[in-house]
C-alpha positions in Angstrom: 0.3 -0.1 0.0 1.1 3.2 -1.0 2.1 5.7 1.5 0.7 9.3 1.7 2.2 11.9 0.1 0.7 14.5 3.3 -0.7 14.1 6.2 -2.6 16.6 8.0 -4.6 16.6 11.4 -7.6 19.2 11.7 -7.1 21.3 14.6 -10.5 23.1 14.2 -13.1 21.6 13.0 -15.6 24.4 13.2 -13.3 26.6 11.1 -15.1 26.0 7.4 -18.8 26.7 9.5 -17.2 29.8 11.0 -15.8 31.2 7.2 -18.5 30.3 5.4 -21.4 32.0 7.8 -21.2 35.4 6.4 -22.1 34.3 2.7 -24.7 31.6 4.2 -26.4 34.8 6.2 -26.5 36.6 3.3 -28.3 34.0 1.4 -30.5 33.5 3.8 -31.2 37.4 3.7 -31.7 37.2 0.4 -34.4 34.7 0.5 -35.9 36.4 3.4 -36.8 39.5 1.1 -37.9 37.2 -1.5 -39.8 36.1 0.7 -41.2 39.7 1.7 -41.9 40.6 -2.1 -43.7 37.4 -2.6 -46.1 37.4 0.6 -49.4 38.8 -0.1 -50.4 42.0 2.1 -54.2 42.7 3.6 -52.7 44.3 7.0 -48.9 43.4 7.1 -49.0 41.0 9.8 -48.2 38.2 8.0 -45.2 40.3 5.9 -44.2 41.8 9.5 -43.9 37.9 10.6 -41.1 37.1 8.7 -37.8 36.8 10.9 -33.9 34.9 9.9 -33.2 33.1 13.0 -29.4 31.9 13.4 -29.5 28.6 14.9 -25.4 28.0 14.9 -22.7 29.1 12.6 -24.0 28.7 8.7 -27.2 27.4 9.8 -30.2 30.0 9.2 -33.6 29.6 9.4 -36.5 31.4 7.6 -39.4 31.5 10.0 -43.1 32.8 10.4 -45.0 32.9 13.8 -47.8 33.9 12.4 -50.6 31.4 12.7 -52.4 31.5 9.1 -48.4 31.4 7.5 -49.4 28.1 6.3 -52.7 28.8 5.3 -51.4 31.4 3.1 -49.2 29.5 1.7 -50.4 26.1 1.2 -54.0 27.6 0.6 -57.6 25.8 2.2 -61.0 24.8 1.1 -61.8 28.2 0.8 -59.2 30.0 -0.4 -56.4 29.4 -2.9 -52.8 29.1 -1.9 -50.3 31.9 -2.3 -46.8 29.8 -2.1 -44.6 32.5 -1.5 -41.8 30.7 0.1 -42.5 28.0 -2.3 -41.6 30.3 -5.1 -38.8 31.9 -3.2 -36.8 28.3 -2.4 -37.5 27.8 -6.2 -35.5 31.3 -6.9 -32.8 30.2 -4.4 -31.7 26.8 -6.2 -31.9 28.5 -9.3 -29.5 30.5 -8.4 -27.5 29.0 -5.7 -27.8 25.3 -6.4 -29.5 22.4 -4.5 -27.5 22.4 -1.7 -26.3 19.3 -0.1 -26.8 16.1 -1.8 -27.4 12.8 0.9 
């Protein structure tokens, strides 16, 4: 068996996440902006509910705790869906790629 040309030891396993954190944060803010632009406005409550939450380095969630956000996104038997998140995610996938492969 051939000997490796070089060996290395990882000293800081979190360094890659920290190094990419600003870029991931910018992508999350772009997604947040796109969702906001696509969100229908009646009273403005749904639009104001969108937030970007940092979970840890390079992991962000775009959330909305307004209880009826899911009904607007997916529709009901009485109202059509307005998929702001779905459309914004599709746009982000085209812009940034699909992300991790499993």
